[in-house]
C-alpha positions in Angstrom: -26.0 -7.4 -2.4 -28.1 -8.9 -5.2 -28.7 -7.4 -8.7 -32.0 -5.8 -7.8 -30.4 -4.0 -4.9 -27.6 -2.8 -7.1 -30.0 -1.5 -9.7 -31.8 0.4 -7.0 -28.5 1.9 -5.8 -27.8 2.9 -9.4 -31.2 4.6 -9.8 -30.7 6.4 -6.5 -27.2 7.6 -7.4 -27.7 8.6 -11.0 -31.5 9.1 -11.5 -31.8 6.7 -14.4 -32.0 3.0 -15.2 -28.7 1.0 -15.7 -28.2 -0.7 -19.0 -25.6 -3.4 -18.3 -24.0 -5.5 -15.6 -20.3 -6.5 -15.7 -18.6 -8.9 -13.3 -15.4 -10.7 -12.6 -14.4 -13.2 -9.9 -11.7 -13.4 -7.3 -9.5 -16.5 -7.2 -7.8 -19.0 -5.0 -4.7 -21.0 -6.0 -5.2 -24.7 -5.4 -1.5 -25.6 -5.7 1.7 -24.2 -7.2 3.1 -21.6 -4.8 6.1 -19.4 -5.4 6.5 -21.2 -8.8 5.2 -18.3 -10.9 8.3 -16.1 -10.7 10.4 -19.2 -11.4 8.7 -19.7 -14.8 6.8 -22.6 -13.4 3.2 -23.9 -13.2 0.2 -22.9 -11.1 -3.4 -24.2 -10.7 -5.8 -21.5 -9.6 -9.6 -21.5 -9.8 -12.1 -18.6 -10.0 -14.3 -18.5 -7.0 -18.0 -17.6 -6.6 -17.3 -14.2 -5.2 -17.4 -11.3 -7.7 -16.8 -7.6 -8.2 -19.9 -6.3 -10.0 -20.4 -3.1 -11.9 -24.0 -2.1 -12.8 -23.7 0.8 -15.3 -25.0 2.8 -18.2 -23.1 4.5 -21.0 -22.6 8.3 -21.0 -22.6 10.6 -24.0 -19.4 12.3 -22.8 -16.0 11.0 -21.9 -16.6 11.0 -18.1 -16.5 7.9 -15.8 -18.5 8.4 -12.6 -18.5 5.6 -10.0 -20.2 5.0 -6.7 -18.6 2.3 -4.5 -21.0 0.5 -2.1 -18.0 -1.0 -0.2 -16.5 2.4 0.6 -19.6 4.6 0.5 -17.7 7.0 -1.8 -17.8 8.4 -5.3 -15.1 9.0 -7.9 -15.2 11.0 -11.1 -12.6 11.2 -13.9 -12.3 12.1 -17.6 -11.0 9.6 -20.1 -9.2 12.6 -21.7 -7.1 13.2 -18.6 -6.5 10.2 -16.3 -4.5 10.9 -13.1 -3.8 8.7 -10.1 -6.1 9.5 -7.2 -4.7 10.3 -3.8 -8.1 9.9 -2.2 -10.7 7.2 -3.0 -7.7 5.1 -4.1 -10.0 2.1 -4.9 -10.8 4.0 -8.1 -7.1 3.8 -9.3 -7.8 0.2 -10.4 -10.5 1.6 -12.7 -8.5 4.6 -13.8 -5.5 2.3 -14.5 -7.5 0.0 -16.7 -8.9 2.9 -18.7 -5.4 4.3 -19.1 -3.9 1.1 -20.5 -6.8 0.3 -22.7 -6.5 3.6 -24.4 -2.7 3.3 -24.6 -3.3 0.0 -26.4 -5.3 2.0 -29.0 -8.8 1.1 -27.9 -11.5 3.8 -28.0 -13.5 4.0 -24.8 -16.9 5.4 -23.9 -17.6 6.9 -20.5 -20.2 5.4 -18.1 -21.9 5.8 -14.8 -21.5 2.8 -12.6 -22.2 1.4 -9.1 -19.4 -1.0 -8.1 -19.8 -3.6 -5.5 -17.3 -6.2 -4.3 -18.0 -9.6 -2.7 -14.4 -10.6 -2.8 -12.9 -9.9 0.7 -10.4 -7.1 0.5 -6.9 -7.8 1.7 -7.5 -11.5 2.2 -5.4 -12.8 -0.7 -8.4 -13.7 -2.9 -7.4 -11.1 -5.5 -10.0 -8.4 -5.2 -7.7 -6.2 -7.2 -7.7 -8.5 -10.3 -11.5 -8.8 -9.9 -12.1 -5.1 -10.1 -9.7 -4.7 -13.0 -11.4 -7.4 -15.0 -14.9 -6.2 -14.1 -13.7 -2.7 -15.4 -12.6 -4.2 -18.7 -16.0 -5.8 -19.0 -17.8 -2.5 -18.1 -15.9 -0.6 -20.8 -16.8 -3.3 -23.3 -20.4 -3.0 -22.4 -20.4 0.8 -22.4 -19.1 0.8 -26.0 -20.9 -2.3 -27.2 -22.3 -2.0 -30.7 -20.3 1.1 -31.5 -16.8 2.2 -32.3 -15.9 2.4 -28.6 -16.2 -1.3 -27.8 -12.9 -2.9 -26.7 -12.6 -6.0 -28.8 -10.3 -8.2 -26.6 -9.9 -11.9 -26.1 -9.5 -13.2 -22.6 -5.7 -13.4 -22.7 -5.3 -9.8 -24.1 -7.7 -8.5 -21.4 -5.8 -10.2 -18.6 -2.4 -8.9 -19.9 -3.8 -5.3 -20.0 -5.3 -5.6 -16.6 -2.0 -6.8 -15.2 -0.3 -3.9 -16.9 -2.7 -1.5 -15.2 -1.8 -2.9 -11.8 1.9 -2.9 -12.5 2.3 0.5 -14.2 -0.6 2.6 -12.9 -1.4 1.2 -9.5 2.3 0.4 -8.9 2.0 -3.3 -7.7 4.4 -5.7 -9.3 2.0 -8.7 -9.5 2.3 -11.6 -11.9 -0.2 -12.6 -14.5 -2.0 -15.4 -12.6 -4.7 -13.4 -10.8 -5.9 -11.5 -13.9 -5.6 -14.7 -16.1 -7.9 -16.8 -13.9 -10.3 -13.9 -13.3 -10.6 -13.6 -17.1 -10.5 -17.2 -18.2 -12.0 -19.2 -15.4 -14.8 -21.6 -16.1 -17.4 -23.1 -13.7 -16.5 -26.6 -12.4 -12.8 -26.2 -13.5 -9.4 -25.0 -12.3 -7.0 -23.5 -14.8 -3.6 -25.0 -15.4 -1.2 -22.1 -16.4 2.4 -22.3 -17.7 3.8 -19.1 -16.4 6.5 -19.0 -19.0 4.5 -19.5 -22.2 1.1 -18.5 -20.8 -0.3 -21.7 -22.4 -3.3 -22.8 -20.3 -5.8 -25.6 -20.0 -9.0 -26.1 -18.1 -8.9 -29.0 -15.6 -12.2 -30.4 -14.2 -12.7 -30.2 -10.4 -14.5 -33.4 -9.3 -18.0 -33.1 -8.1 -18.8 -33.6 -4.4 -16.0 -31.5 -3.0 -15.8 -27.9 -1.8 -12.8 -25.6 -1.5 -13.1 -24.1 2.0 -11.0 -20.8 2.1 -10.0 -19.6 5.6 -8.8 -16.1 6.1 -6.5 -16.2 9.1 -6.9 -12.6 10.0 -3.1 -12.4 10.4 -1.2 -9.4 8.9 1.4 -10.3 6.2 4.0 -7.9 7.6 7.0 -9.9 6.5 5.7 -10.9 3.1 7.3 -8.2 0.9 10.9 -8.5 2.3 10.7 -12.3 2.5 9.3 -12.5 -1.1 12.3 -10.5 -2.5 14.7 -12.6 -0.5 13.2 -15.9 -1.7 13.2 -14.6 -5.3 16.9 -13.8 -5.1 17.7 -17.2 -3.5 15.9 -18.9 -6.4 17.9 -16.9 -9.0 21.1 -17.9 -7.1 20.1 -21.6 -7.5 19.1 -21.2 -11.2 22.5 -19.5 -11.9 24.3 -22.3 -10.2 22.6 -24.9 -12.4 23.2 -22.8 -15.5 19.6 -22.4 -16.4 17.2 -19.5 -17.0 14.9 -20.4 -14.2 14.3 -23.3 -11.7 11.5 -24.5 -14.0 14.2 -25.9 -16.2 15.6 -28.2 -13.5 14.1 -31.6 -13.2 13.6 -33.3 -9.9 16.1 -36.0 -10.9 18.8 -33.4 -11.8 18.2 -31.5 -8.6 18.5 -34.5 -6.4 21.7 -35.5 -8.1 23.3 -32.1 -7.8 21.7 -30.5 -4.7 25.0 -30.9 -2.8 26.5 -28.2 -5.1 24.3 -25.6 -3.4 24.5 -24.0 0.0 22.0 -25.7 2.3 19.5 -22.8 2.5 19.6 -22.2 -1.2 19.1 -26.0 -1.7 16.0 -25.9 0.5 14.4 -23.1 -1.4 15.2 -24.7 -4.8 13.9 -28.1 -3.5 10.5 -26.5 -2.8 10.1 -24.9 -6.2 11.3 -27.8 -8.2 9.2 -30.4 -6.4 6.2 -28.0 -6.3 6.3 -27.7 -10.1 6.2 -31.5 -10.3 3.4 -31.5 -7.7 1.3 -29.2 -10.0 1.8 -31.5 -13.0 0.8 -34.5 -10.8 -2.2 -32.6 -9.4 -3.5 -31.9 -12.9 -3.2 -35.6 -13.8 -5.0 -36.5 -10.5 -7.9 -34.1 -11.2 -8.3 -35.3 -14.8 -8.5 -38.9 -13.4 -11.0 -37.8 -10.7 -8.5 -38.9 -8.0 -9.4 -36.5 -5.2 -7.4 -38.5 -2.6 -4.1 -38.1 -4.5 -4.8 -34.4 -5.1 -5.4 -33.9 -1.4 -2.1 -35.6 -0.6 -0.3 -33.3 -3.0 -1.9 -30.3 -1.3 -0.6 -31.6 2.1 2.9 -32.1 0.7 2.8 -28.6 -0.8 2.0 -27.0 2.6 4.7 -29.1 4.4 7.2 -27.9 1.8 6.2 -24.3 2.1 6.4 -24.5 5.9 9.7 -26.5 6.2 11.7 -25.7 3.1 10.5 -22.4 1.8 9.6 -21.2 5.3 6.8 -18.8 4.3 4.0 -20.3 6.5 3.0 -18.9 10.0 1.6 -20.3 13.2 -1.9 -19.1 12.1 -1.7 -20.8 8.7 -0.3 -24.0 10.3 -3.1 -23.9 12.8 -5.8 -23.9 10.1 -4.1 -26.7 8.2 -3.7 -28.8 11.4 -7.3 -28.4 12.4 -8.5 -29.1 8.8 -6.5 -32.3 8.6 -8.0 -33.6 11.8 -11.6 -33.5 10.4 -12.9 -36.6 8.5 -13.7 -35.9 4.9 -10.9 -33.4 4.4 -8.7 -34.7 1.6 -6.0 -32.1 1.9 -5.2 -28.6 3.3 -2.5 -26.0 2.6 -1.6 -22.3 2.8 -2.3 -20.4 -0.4 -0.7 -17.2 -1.6 2.6 -15.6 -0.6 2.4 -16.7 3.0 3.1 -15.1 6.5 -0.6 -14.7 6.8 -3.5 -14.5 4.4 -5.5 -17.6 3.6 -5.3 -21.4 3.9 -7.6 -23.8 2.0 -9.0 -27.2 2.5 -10.5 -29.6 0.0 -13.4 -31.2 1.8 -16.3 -33.4 0.9 -19.5 -31.4 0.5 -21.2 -33.2 3.4 -18.4 -32.3 5.8 -18.2 -28.5 5.1 -20.3 -27.7 8.2 -18.3 -29.9 10.4 -15.0 -28.4 9.2 -16.3 -24.9 9.5 -17.4 -25.5 13.1 -14.0 -27.1 14.0 -12.1 -24.0 12.6 -14.4 -21.5 14.3 -14.1 -23.4 17.6 -10.4 -24.3 17.7 -8.6 -21.6 15.7 -9.3 -18.7 18.1 -8.2 -20.9 21.0 -4.9 -21.6 19.3 -4.2 -18.1 17.9 -6.3 -15.5 19.6 -7.6 -14.5 16.2 -11.1 -14.8 14.6 -11.1 -16.6 11.3 -13.3 -15.8 8.3 -14.5 -18.9 6.4 -15.6 -18.9 2.8 -16.9 -22.1 1.1 -16.1 -21.7 -2.6 -16.8 -23.5 -5.8 -15.0 -23.1 -9.2 -16.8 -20.4 -11.2 -16.9 -18.6 -14.5 -14.5 -15.8 -15.5 -15.3 -12.2 -16.3 -18.4 -11.4 -18.4 -21.1 -8.7 -19.0 -24.7 -8.7 -20.2 -27.5 -6.3 -20.9 -30.1 -5.6 -18.2 
């Protein structure tokens, strides 16, 4: 849905012209999986699929929203914010409003039409996109007055994460909000999950990140996540360190026999994956797409064999992608057991890869894939209309 259509929707819903447009992107993680809760490194990029809010300030303290995706409306007061039991999509907006005010920021109400192009439930972080778009909408609604949140990108991401943790009730890490806030077109974002230091890393021209939603439910993800996390803590304790991020590849290989075999496998993935992220950043900075692709392949193989969080559907996408000329690398992305896989493919081969997946994947899995060609895009922003 383009801007003109959203403006028309706003005028139909609220009987006046909108004043601003706020947006924030979803994301995909290029490499660095299950490293975040081990104080390690990740390399996400913002994608060219946004959550957009077209809005106008109100004179009172009300926030009134119309969702195009759900065909529903929500209304709440900034003076009395409660979690909604219906239209639960609005809890991301309510949560952001709540934490911004707890942080001492004065907010203005607004009317808004909210529209998401980030697929919901696919692992591309539609939740972080709606949270960051909401931060931008409140900034726009109060712009030029005492009710304008004056936040830098890191502060905004931290508050959006807090909204999801404390109000919505999902114990996510910082990566999703961070990249949705700080992404830049043509770049991935290298993030140190301990210090939150970050750096932009150029994505070479001529390649596309093809995201493939496997259409497979992630039914085991929550319990397996908690189990893997405990196994990593076991390994870190055995090595006498705060987190596996503090164990070098050399130290691990010298001492891995001190760990039970399964714990050693889990630790091997995390420790080598952290090194793969560092190597991937160096490869991208050198414009070495081939090396980056090999690191993606090694990452998936490790997630499949050592961390054991892949699935037959994710493996099928990766196998199909690796068989297509012009694909530099392919891997699962996200927590695993379903969700999405990605492939780094030459621009001229995107159609060929898409056709191969749409032809072969249903035959192998009985499921229908959703394919999204993506490029690295800008983080959250707002502007006047």
